[in-house]
C-alpha positions in Angstrom: 32.6 118.6 85.5 34.7 117.2 82.7 36.2 120.7 82.2 37.2 120.9 85.9 38.7 117.4 85.7 40.8 118.4 82.6 42.0 121.6 84.4 43.0 119.5 87.4 44.9 117.0 85.3 46.7 119.8 83.5 47.6 121.4 86.8 49.0 118.1 88.2 50.9 117.6 85.0 52.5 121.1 85.2 53.4 120.5 88.9 55.1 117.2 88.1 56.9 118.7 85.2 58.3 121.5 87.4 59.4 119.1 90.1 61.1 116.8 87.5 62.9 119.8 85.9 64.1 121.0 89.3 65.4 117.6 90.3 67.0 117.1 86.9 68.8 120.5 87.1 70.0 119.6 90.6 71.4 116.3 89.5 73.0 117.7 86.3 74.5 120.8 88.1 75.9 118.6 90.8 77.5 116.3 88.2 79.1 119.3 86.4 80.3 120.8 89.6 82.5 117.8 90.2 84.0 117.8 86.7 87.5 119.0 87.5 88.0 116.3 90.2 85.8 113.6 88.8 87.1 110.0 89.1 85.8 108.1 86.1 84.4 108.8 82.7 82.6 112.1 83.2 80.7 112.2 79.9 79.7 108.5 80.0 78.4 108.9 83.5 76.6 112.1 82.6 74.8 110.3 79.8 73.8 107.7 82.4 71.4 110.3 83.8 68.3 109.1 81.9 66.9 109.8 79.4 70.0 110.2 77.3 71.1 113.8 76.8 68.6 114.9 79.5 71.0 117.5 80.9 70.6 119.5 77.7 67.1 120.5 79.0 68.4 122.5 82.0 71.1 125.0 82.9 74.1 123.1 84.2 76.0 126.3 85.0 74.9 129.2 87.2 76.4 131.6 84.7 74.3 130.3 81.8 71.6 132.5 80.3 69.5 129.3 79.5 69.9 125.9 78.0 71.1 125.7 74.4 68.2 125.9 72.0 67.8 124.0 68.7 67.6 127.1 66.6 71.0 128.4 67.8 74.3 128.6 65.9 77.4 127.8 67.8 81.0 128.8 66.8 84.3 127.0 67.3 87.9 128.3 66.7 90.1 126.3 64.4 93.6 126.4 65.8 95.6 124.3 63.4 96.0 124.6 59.6 96.1 120.8 59.3 92.3 120.9 60.0 91.7 122.9 56.9 91.4 121.1 53.5 90.9 122.1 49.9 88.6 125.0 49.3 88.9 126.0 53.0 86.7 123.1 54.0 87.0 121.9 57.6 88.4 118.3 57.9 86.7 115.7 60.1 90.0 115.3 62.0 89.2 118.5 63.9 86.5 116.5 65.7 88.1 113.1 66.2 89.7 113.6 69.6 87.9 116.7 70.9 84.4 115.2 70.8 85.3 112.5 73.3 86.3 115.1 75.9 84.1 118.0 74.9 84.5 120.4 72.0 84.4 124.0 73.2 82.1 126.4 71.3 80.5 129.8 71.8 76.8 130.5 71.4 76.6 133.1 68.7 73.5 134.6 70.3 75.4 135.6 73.4 78.7 136.9 72.1 80.1 139.0 69.2 82.9 138.6 66.7 85.4 140.7 68.6 84.9 138.8 71.9 85.0 135.5 70.2 88.3 136.3 68.3 89.9 137.7 71.5 89.2 134.3 73.2 90.3 132.3 70.2 93.6 134.2 70.0 94.2 133.7 73.7 93.9 129.9 73.2 97.0 129.8 71.0 99.0 132.5 72.7 102.5 131.3 73.5 101.9 128.0 71.7 104.5 126.8 69.1 102.2 124.2 67.5 98.9 126.1 67.4 97.7 129.2 65.5 94.3 130.7 65.0 93.4 130.1 61.4 89.7 130.8 61.4 86.3 129.6 62.7 83.4 127.3 61.9 79.8 127.7 62.7 77.5 124.8 63.4 73.7 124.3 63.5 72.6 122.9 66.9 69.5 121.4 65.4 71.4 119.5 62.7 73.9 118.2 65.3 71.1 116.9 67.5 69.4 115.2 64.6 72.4 112.8 63.9 71.3 109.4 65.1 72.9 105.9 65.5 70.4 103.1 66.1 67.7 105.7 67.0 69.9 107.2 69.7 71.3 110.7 69.6 75.0 110.9 68.6 75.8 114.5 69.8 74.7 116.6 72.8 75.2 120.3 73.3 75.5 121.5 76.9 75.5 125.1 78.2 78.8 125.0 80.1 78.9 128.8 80.7 81.9 130.2 82.5 82.3 133.2 84.9 84.0 135.3 82.1 82.2 133.7 79.2 78.5 133.2 79.5 78.3 132.1 75.8 80.5 129.0 76.4 79.0 125.6 75.5 80.3 122.1 74.6 79.6 119.5 72.1 80.0 115.9 73.2 79.7 112.7 71.2 77.2 110.4 73.1 77.2 107.5 70.8 80.3 105.9 69.1 80.0 102.4 67.6 82.6 100.2 69.3 85.1 98.0 67.5 83.4 94.8 66.4 80.3 96.6 65.1 79.4 95.4 61.6 80.8 97.8 59.0 82.1 99.9 61.9 84.2 102.1 59.6 81.2 102.9 57.4 79.0 103.6 60.4 81.6 105.9 62.0 82.1 107.7 58.6 78.3 108.3 58.4 78.4 109.8 61.9 81.4 112.0 60.9 79.4 113.1 57.9 76.6 114.0 60.2 78.7 116.5 62.2 80.2 117.9 59.0 76.7 118.5 57.6 76.0 120.7 60.7 78.8 123.1 59.6 77.4 126.2 57.9 79.0 128.3 55.2 79.2 125.2 53.0 81.5 123.6 55.6 84.2 126.2 55.2 86.6 127.7 57.8 86.0 131.4 57.6 86.6 134.6 59.7 84.6 135.3 62.8 83.5 138.6 61.1 82.0 136.6 58.2 80.1 134.3 60.6 78.7 137.1 62.8 77.8 139.2 59.9 75.2 136.7 58.7 
């Protein structure tokens, strides 16, 4: 009797989980579908879908192979030499503005060096103030483990595109406001958190070096 009851409870739990996931995907996909014409703070309102970062759990794009997993490595193009410091180390200034509006990356598992470099070079084509100087790779797990007051600081969403199913985005979900005690130290710690996610000892390297690993 107890065995049947346990099976029934597991079945109910599974059904509720499926319903919740479907509803969550519907809400998240609807929000992302409005992105280009959205009136308001898109990322803040997305994070308002509770629990925080919940939309990471589901595909928010019909072109996505699946949600971004913790074990994945994601790759971003560096398009300005001013973001590269001594020893080819990436500087935190690369992330300062981009993270507030979404930092574009490619999921290494779903692309290759040649495809990535082709897209990276297209980003700077015809630009007088940009040049493709290399790439950085980041650990999704390390990014997601950066916390501020027990809340996640970074989310990684699978924002796949029709011509790039590997596309994803990093967004900063927690940023201590002015007036926070020791705000500069706190922000510096969060900055260090994202830098610690950069593989290859934090260096800007070629796409071939990243994808060869």
